C-alpha positions in Angstrom: 52.3 -92.7 -8.3 51.1 -89.1 -7.7 53.8 -86.6 -7.6 53.4 -82.8 -6.8 55.8 -80.4 -7.7 55.5 -76.1 -7.8 54.5 -74.5 -11.0 57.7 -73.0 -12.9 58.5 -71.7 -15.8 59.4 -75.7 -17.2 55.8 -77.0 -16.6 53.3 -73.6 -18.0 52.6 -75.9 -20.9 51.4 -78.5 -19.5 49.6 -76.1 -16.6 48.3 -74.1 -19.5 47.1 -77.9 -21.2 45.2 -78.9 -18.0 43.0 -75.7 -17.9 41.8 -76.2 -21.8 40.3 -79.5 -20.7 39.6 -78.9 -17.8 35.9 -77.3 -17.2 36.1 -75.6 -14.0 38.8 -73.6 -15.0 38.4 -69.9 -14.9 40.2 -66.8 -15.8 41.5 -66.6 -12.1 43.6 -70.0 -12.5 45.1 -68.7 -15.3 48.5 -67.5 -16.0 47.6 -64.1 -17.2 45.7 -63.2 -14.1 48.5 -64.5 -11.8 50.9 -62.4 -13.8 48.7 -59.5 -12.8 48.1 -61.0 -9.4 52.1 -61.4 -8.6 52.6 -57.9 -10.4 49.7 -56.2 -8.6 50.7 -57.6 -5.1 54.4 -56.8 -5.1 57.3 -58.6 -3.8 55.4 -58.9 -0.1 53.5 -62.0 -1.4 54.6 -65.5 -3.0 52.9 -67.6 -5.2 52.7 -71.0 -5.0 50.8 -73.3 -7.5 51.3 -76.9 -6.7 50.8 -79.4 -9.3 50.1 -82.9 -9.2 51.8 -85.4 -12.0 50.7 -88.8 -12.5 52.8 -91.3 -15.3 54.2 -88.1 -16.5 51.1 -86.3 -17.1 49.4 -83.4 -15.3 46.4 -84.1 -13.8 45.6 -81.9 -10.9 46.4 -78.4 -9.7 45.9 -76.0 -6.6 46.9 -72.5 -6.9 47.5 -70.2 -4.0 49.6 -67.0 -2.6 51.0 -66.4 0.7 51.9 -63.2 2.6 53.7 -62.5 5.6 51.8 -59.8 7.9 51.6 -58.8 11.7 50.1 -61.7 12.6 51.9 -64.5 11.0 51.3 -65.5 7.2 48.0 -66.2 5.4 47.7 -68.3 2.5 44.6 -68.0 0.0 43.3 -69.4 -2.8 43.1 -67.0 -4.4 43.8 -63.3 -3.2 42.0 -60.0 -4.2 38.4 -59.7 -3.5 37.8 -63.8 -3.4 39.0 -64.6 -6.7 38.3 -67.9 -7.0 40.8 -70.7 -6.6 40.5 -74.5 -5.5 41.4 -77.4 -6.7 41.5 -78.3 -10.6 41.4 -82.2 -11.7 41.6 -83.5 -15.1 38.4 -85.0 -16.4 38.7 -88.6 -15.3 41.4 -88.1 -12.9 41.2 -90.2 -9.7 39.2 -88.3 -7.0 42.7 -89.1 -4.8 44.5 -86.5 -6.7 42.0 -84.0 -5.0 43.4 -85.4 -1.7 46.7 -85.3 -2.4 46.6 -82.0 -3.6 44.9 -80.9 -0.1 47.3 -82.6 1.6 50.2 -80.7 0.0 48.5 -77.5 0.8 48.1 -78.4 4.9 51.9 -79.4 4.7 52.8 -75.9 3.2 51.2 -74.3 5.7 52.7 -76.3 8.1 56.3 -76.0 6.5 55.7 -72.4 6.6 53.8 -71.6 9.6 51.2 -70.4 8.2 48.4 -68.7 10.5 45.0 -68.1 8.3 44.3 -70.5 5.0 41.5 -69.7 3.1 39.9 -71.9 -0.3 37.9 -70.1 -2.6 36.0 -72.8 -4.4 34.8 -72.5 -7.8 30.7 -72.3 -8.3 30.8 -75.2 -10.1 33.2 -78.0 -8.7 32.6 -78.8 -4.4 35.1 -80.2 -2.7 34.0 -79.0 1.0 34.6 -82.8 2.0 37.9 -83.1 0.7 39.0 -79.7 2.5 37.2 -80.6 5.7 39.1 -84.0 6.0 42.3 -82.7 5.2 42.6 -79.0 6.6 39.7 -79.3 9.0 38.2 -75.5 8.4 36.6 -73.7 11.2 35.2 -71.5 9.3 32.6 -71.5 6.5 31.6 -68.5 4.0 28.9 -68.3 1.5 28.6 -66.7 -1.5 25.9 -66.7 -4.2 27.7 -67.0 -8.0 25.2 -65.8 -10.7 25.9 -66.7 -14.3 23.8 -66.1 -17.3 24.1 -69.2 -20.3 24.4 -67.0 -23.5 22.6 -68.7 -26.7 24.3 -70.0 -29.1 23.2 -67.9 -32.2 24.7 -67.9 -35.6 23.4 -64.7 -37.4 24.3 -61.6 -35.5 21.2 -60.0 -36.0 19.1 -62.4 -34.2 21.4 -63.0 -30.7 20.1 -59.6 -29.3 16.5 -61.0 -29.8 17.4 -64.0 -28.6 19.0 -62.6 -25.2 16.0 -60.1 -24.4 14.1 -63.4 -24.5 15.7 -64.9 -21.2 16.1 -60.7 -19.9 13.2 -60.1 -17.4 10.8 -57.1 -18.4 12.8 -54.7 -16.3 16.0 -55.6 -17.9 14.7 -55.2 -21.0 13.0 -51.8 -20.4 16.2 -51.0 -18.9 18.4 -52.0 -22.2 16.1 -49.8 -24.4 16.3 -47.2 -22.4 20.2 -47.2 -22.3 20.3 -47.4 -25.6 17.5 -44.3 -26.1 19.8 -42.1 -24.1 21.5 -40.5 -26.8 24.8 -41.7 -26.0 27.8 -43.3 -27.8 28.7 -47.1 -27.1 31.3 -48.8 -28.3 34.8 -50.5 -26.5 38.1 -48.4 -26.1 41.6 -49.7 -25.3 42.9 -45.9 -25.1 44.2 -44.8 -22.0 41.4 -42.0 -21.7 38.7 -45.0 -21.5 40.5 -46.7 -18.4 41.3 -43.9 -16.6 37.7 -42.4 -16.8 36.9 -46.1 -16.1 38.7 -45.9 -12.7 37.6 -42.7 -11.3 34.0 -43.7 -12.1 34.3 -46.7 -10.1 36.3 -44.8 -7.4 33.5 -43.0 -7.2 30.7 -45.2 -7.2 33.1 -46.4 -4.2 33.6 -43.7 -2.1 29.6 -42.7 -2.5 28.4 -46.3 -1.2 31.3 -46.4 1.7 32.8 -49.7 -0.2 36.1 -50.4 -1.1 37.9 -49.2 -4.3 40.5 -50.5 -6.5 43.4 -48.3 -6.4 45.3 -46.8 -9.1 47.4 -49.3 -9.6 45.0 -52.0 -10.1 44.1 -50.4 -13.4 48.0 -50.0 -14.2 48.3 -53.2 -13.8 45.7 -54.9 -15.8 46.7 -52.6 -18.9 50.1 -53.5 -18.3 49.7 -57.5 -17.7 46.5 -58.4 -20.0 46.1 -58.3 -23.6 43.5 -55.8 -24.4 40.9 -57.8 -27.1 42.4 -61.5 -25.7 41.6 -61.0 -22.3 39.8 -58.0 -21.9 38.0 -55.1 -22.6 37.0 -51.6 -21.4 33.1 -50.6 -22.9 32.1 -47.3 -22.6 28.9 -45.1 -23.2 30.2 -41.4 -23.9 28.1 -37.8 -24.5 28.4 -35.9 -27.7 30.9 -34.0 -26.2 33.0 -37.6 -25.6 32.5 -37.6 -22.3 32.6 -41.2 -20.9 30.0 -41.0 -18.1 29.5 -45.3 -18.1 32.3 -47.8 -18.2 32.4 -51.8 -18.3 35.5 -53.8 -18.1 35.0 -57.2 -18.5 37.7 -60.1 -18.8 37.9 -63.4 -21.2 38.9 -66.9 -20.8 38.0 -69.6 -22.6 33.7 -69.7 -23.6 33.5 -67.0 -20.8 32.8 -63.6 -20.0 33.5 -62.0 -16.8 31.8 -59.1 -15.4 34.8 -57.2 -13.5 34.0 -53.6 -12.7 31.3 -51.8 -13.7 30.9 -48.0 -13.1 28.8 -45.2 -13.8 28.2 -41.6 -13.2 25.6 -40.9 -10.8 23.6 -38.5 -12.7 23.3 -40.5 -15.4 22.0 -44.1 -13.6 18.6 -43.4 -14.7 19.4 -43.6 -18.3 20.4 -47.1 -17.7 23.5 -46.6 -19.5 25.3 -49.7 -17.8 22.5 -52.1 -19.1 22.5 -51.3 -22.7 26.8 -51.4 -22.5 25.9 -55.0 -20.7 23.4 -55.8 -23.7 26.4 -55.1 -25.9 29.0 -56.6 -24.3 27.0 -59.9 -24.8 25.8 -59.7 -27.9 30.0 -59.0 -28.8 31.2 -61.6 -26.9 28.6 -64.4 -28.3 29.4 -62.9 -32.1 32.9 -62.5 -32.4 34.0 -65.4 -29.8 31.6 -67.9 -29.5 31.3 -67.2 -25.4 28.6 -69.2 -23.6 28.8 -67.8 -20.4 28.7 -64.3 -18.5 29.6 -64.9 -14.9 28.4 -62.0 -13.0 31.1 -62.9 -10.1 30.0 -63.4 -6.2 27.5 -61.9 -4.4 27.0 -62.0 -0.6 23.4 -63.0 1.0 23.2 -59.8 2.7 23.4 -58.3 -0.9 19.6 -58.7 -2.0 19.6 -55.4 -4.4 22.6 -56.5 -6.3 21.5 -60.5 -6.6 18.0 -59.3 -7.8 19.9 -56.8 -10.6 21.9 -60.1 -11.6 19.1 -62.4 -11.4 17.1 -60.6 -13.9 19.4 -60.8 -16.5 18.5 -64.9 -17.1 20.8 -66.0 -14.2 21.3 -69.3 -12.7 22.6 -69.4 -9.1 26.1 -71.3 -8.2 26.4 -70.7 -4.8 30.0 -71.2 -3.0 31.9 -71.0 0.0 35.2 -69.4 1.7 36.3 -72.4 3.8 39.3 -70.9 6.0 41.3 -72.8 8.4 42.8 -71.0 11.6 46.4 -72.6 12.9 47.6 -73.1 16.2 50.1 -70.0 15.8 47.1 -67.6 14.7 46.3 -64.9 17.0 43.3 -64.9 19.6 40.6 -63.3 18.0 40.3 -61.4 21.0 43.2 -59.2 19.9 43.2 -58.8 16.7 40.3 -56.1 14.4 39.0 -56.5 11.3 40.4 -52.9 10.5 44.1 -54.4 11.9 43.6 -57.3 9.4 43.0 -55.5 6.3 45.6 -53.0 7.1 47.9 -56.7 7.7 47.0 -57.9 5.0 45.8 -55.9 1.6 43.6 -58.0 -0.9 43.8 -61.4 1.4 41.1 -62.9 3.0 42.1 -63.5 6.7 38.5 -65.1 8.0 34.6 -64.0 8.4 34.7 -60.4 10.6 31.6 -61.3 12.3 33.5 -64.2 14.1 36.2 -61.9 15.6 35.6 -60.5 18.9 36.6 -57.1 18.8 
C-alpha cells in the first residue's frame, strides 16, 4: 500500500537518499534549495513536499509551494523563475506511484481552494499523461532545456582541449578572446564578489527590460547555501581589481547549473563571460567529476539566447509547464499580467497570452 505524507525533519534523511538514487533529481529538489525558497519567499509562502512511502521505503516525491493572494491561492511545483519540480520516482518504483502523487497534489489543491496550480516538469522525465489524467490541466507552456555533456577526462591539462572539441568554432574563438582580454579570472566567495554580481545583473536586466533578481535573492543565497559545496561565484577583474563580469553556478550531484551570468556592457565585446564559463566547466570536471552542465530553460522566442547556448555542444531537452485553473479561479477578463505578477511575486499563474486583458 502506498501512503502519502509530508516532508518533515524526521524524514529528511529518506528524502535526501531518494534524491541520490533518482537520476531525474535536480538542485531544485534539494533541501538546500528548499531552504533558499522558504527564506526568500518569506512567511507568505508555504512549502508542501508530498512523499510516497511503500512498505516503509520512500518511493516517490512531489515538491510544491503555495502562496495566497488577491485571486486566491496559487500552487507551484516549483516557484521562482520556473524552478523545476514535478514527480520524482525511485528507480524501479511502480508507475502507480506517480498517479498517487498527482492525485495527492490535486486533493491538496481542492482542500486548500487553490485557484491556479502549475507543475514545471524536469527536462528528463515526462509526466504529461499523468497530469492530464489526474489534474486535467488546461494550459501547457513549452520551454527548451539545453544541456552540455561534460567529458570524463583524467588529466587536467587535457580537459580544455576535450571541451573545445565539443564547442562550435564561434565559441572557441570567444573563449580565446576572453582569455586574451587581460582580465584576471577566478572564483571568489567575498561579499564584494556577490555585490558585484548583483549590481552587474540588475544593470543588465534593466537594460533589456527584464525582471531582475532583487537584493534579497543574493543575500538569501549567501545565507542559505554553502560556498564550494552548493555554489560558486566566478569573476573577471581588471588590473585595478574591478569586477567587470561574474557568473554564479550551482552544484548538485554531478550537474552544474548555469544560474546568474552578468557582464559590464563595455566589456561584452572582450568575451569575458565565455572565458568564465569555460573555466567553470574545467574546474567542475577536474575538481568534482561533474558530467553535465545545465544551461536552464529557454523560451521558444529567445532565438539569440538559444543560439548562444547551442554553440557550447548542447543537447535539447524540451519540457513543459502544466497549469490547471480551478473553478474558483477568477475570470480571465478580470485579471491582467501586471496584476498577477504583483499579487503572486515569483510564482507562475498561467501563460499571459491567454489573458483577455
